[in-house]
Backbone bond lengths (Angstrom), bond angles and torsions (degrees), N, CA, C in turn:
res aa  C-N    CA-C-N  psi(-1)  N-CA   C-N-CA  omega(-1)  CA-C   N-CA-C  phi
1 M - - - 1.398 - - 1.606 111.53 -
2 D 1.351 113.60 133.90 1.470 111.98 172.79 1.519 113.74 -61.52
3 L 1.378 111.65 153.53 1.561 113.53 -171.14 1.375 111.05 -67.40
4 H 1.302 122.82 -37.50 1.512 123.81 -175.56 1.495 108.51 -66.74
5 L 1.360 123.36 -31.32 1.385 128.56 174.20 1.498 110.30 -72.69
6 A 1.341 120.24 -33.88 1.421 123.80 179.50 1.650 104.67 -70.12
7 I 1.299 118.15 -45.12 1.437 125.86 177.22 1.572 110.50 -50.67
8 K 1.456 107.85 -50.38 1.523 117.13 -179.93 1.487 110.32 -59.06
9 K 1.258 118.45 -49.22 1.506 125.14 -177.44 1.454 109.53 -58.09
10 V 1.296 122.72 -44.95 1.454 126.68 -177.21 1.562 108.81 -64.17
11 L 1.308 114.35 -49.29 1.482 119.52 178.44 1.510 114.54 -63.86
12 E 1.330 118.60 -35.45 1.476 120.75 173.70 1.412 107.97 -61.34
13 E 1.395 118.00 -50.84 1.510 121.69 -177.00 1.503 111.44 -57.26
14 K 1.324 116.97 -37.02 1.528 116.77 -173.96 1.543 106.36 -86.19
15 S 1.318 122.70 -31.49 1.353 127.36 -179.02 1.477 119.12 62.59
16 Q 1.424 111.12 32.12 1.403 121.09 174.39 1.423 108.04 -165.51
17 A 1.393 114.60 171.02 1.516 119.93 -174.14 1.477 107.04 -66.92
18 M 1.379 116.29 150.47 1.572 119.68 176.69 1.444 103.19 -136.20
19 T 1.356 119.53 161.60 1.333 126.99 168.98 1.552 114.49 -76.12
20 V 1.350 117.37 156.89 1.336 119.45 177.70 1.491 110.51 -52.93
21 K 1.372 121.74 -47.49 1.436 124.98 -177.65 1.519 108.68 -65.24
22 E 1.306 122.70 -35.10 1.422 119.14 176.70 1.594 113.01 -67.11
23 I 1.346 115.42 -39.70 1.513 120.12 179.27 1.611 104.60 -66.25
24 T 1.285 120.66 -45.19 1.396 123.81 179.08 1.520 112.75 -53.69
25 D 1.386 115.05 -48.83 1.401 119.85 -179.62 1.528 114.02 -66.84
26 A 1.268 118.20 -39.02 1.486 121.31 174.89 1.530 112.72 -64.69
27 I 1.231 118.52 -44.47 1.450 122.14 176.79 1.465 109.45 -57.47
28 N 1.334 118.45 -54.22 1.478 120.64 -177.57 1.624 112.35 -66.62
29 E 1.313 115.74 -34.65 1.505 118.73 176.51 1.536 111.14 -63.03
30 Q 1.310 111.05 -40.39 1.513 114.07 -175.01 1.604 109.18 -89.01
31 G 1.273 117.29 -5.81 1.556 119.80 -178.73 1.406 110.13 61.99
32 L 1.331 122.66 34.91 1.492 122.50 -176.87 1.521 110.90 -78.73
33 C 1.370 121.58 -23.03 1.478 121.13 178.41 1.603 108.09 -160.03
34 T 1.319 114.74 144.18 1.351 121.43 176.00 1.614 110.53 -127.51
35 R 1.277 116.92 164.26 1.520 120.67 168.74 1.442 113.13 -64.52
36 R 1.313 117.10 163.25 1.472 121.00 179.46 1.572 112.31 -59.80
37 D 1.261 116.92 -22.79 1.547 119.48 178.07 1.549 109.05 -92.43
38 G 1.372 121.97 7.39 1.374 123.68 177.62 1.497 117.66 88.34
39 T 1.364 115.81 -8.73 1.476 118.35 -177.14 1.559 108.60 -81.33
40 A 1.412 111.69 168.36 1.508 114.46 -176.04 1.587 109.33 -70.67
41 V 1.362 110.85 150.93 1.450 109.70 171.71 1.554 117.55 -71.83
42 C 1.310 117.94 159.04 1.428 123.29 -172.59 1.556 113.94 -114.56
43 D 1.240 119.68 160.89 1.399 124.82 179.14 1.599 115.87 -49.16
44 F 1.355 113.36 -41.23 1.468 117.51 -178.70 1.557 108.86 -65.07
45 Q 1.246 118.81 -35.48 1.484 116.69 174.31 1.477 118.00 -62.95
46 I 1.311 113.91 -38.60 1.525 123.43 175.13 1.511 108.68 -62.60
47 H 1.226 110.84 -50.91 1.574 125.11 177.08 1.554 110.50 -48.97
48 G 1.323 115.13 -51.35 1.427 119.24 -178.13 1.435 114.50 -75.52
49 R 1.295 116.49 -41.61 1.567 120.00 178.70 1.536 113.39 -64.04
50 S 1.240 119.44 -36.69 1.406 126.76 -178.97 1.586 108.38 -71.54
51 F 1.288 119.20 -26.93 1.376 119.71 175.32 1.574 111.87 -80.81
52 N 1.415 113.52 -37.38 1.360 119.73 -175.15 1.604 116.32 -76.88
53 H 1.302 108.47 -9.72 1.603 113.56 179.81 1.578 104.91 -120.97
54 K 1.334 110.46 64.18 1.600 112.89 173.20 1.395 119.96 -61.34
55 E 1.407 114.81 -11.65 1.508 120.62 179.14 1.575 110.22 -76.21
56 L 1.395 113.38 -25.47 1.391 121.16 179.97 1.521 115.99 -99.21
57 F 1.303 117.84 -38.78 1.396 122.00 -169.63 1.470 118.93 -127.64
58 E 1.401 116.69 144.55 1.435 122.39 176.53 1.564 106.77 -106.57
59 R 1.330 116.25 142.03 1.351 123.59 177.01 1.520 112.91 -109.18
60 D 1.327 121.64 143.14 1.430 124.60 168.92 1.551 107.01 -144.98
61 G 1.334 112.39 90.87 1.420 113.36 -178.81 1.628 110.07 72.43
62 K 1.327 116.78 -127.75 1.398 123.09 173.31 1.464 114.65 -81.32
63 W 1.318 120.46 -4.13 1.401 124.55 -175.09 1.496 110.63 -91.77
64 V 1.363 119.65 144.43 1.386 127.64 177.03 1.492 107.32 -127.84
65 K 1.361 120.04 131.74 1.495 116.95 171.98 1.556 105.90 -141.16
66 L 1.275 116.57 165.69 1.431 123.69 179.88 1.570 107.36 -74.44
67 K 1.310 113.27 135.18 1.506 122.07 176.49 1.537 108.96 -71.39
68 K 1.268 109.18 132.39 1.501 115.65 -176.51 1.613 107.13 -75.94
69 P 1.301 119.16 140.29 1.474 124.33 -179.75 1.554 108.56 -61.57
70 E 1.222 115.75 139.57 1.467 123.16 176.09 1.469 114.69 -78.09
């Protein structure tokens, strides 16, 4: 699963904003996504991907939430 889709899935399940660390932990615990070398994803990847997909996510400091449809 692509990382941005894993982030979206975790946020949909929680139904509220989460910190980057909480999202990272949830993705790794559920085994939704790994790095190309098979290791667990890290906070930095979640941080970057949530900024790169502004059509899906809103950021408020360390908090990430799903963007509401317009």
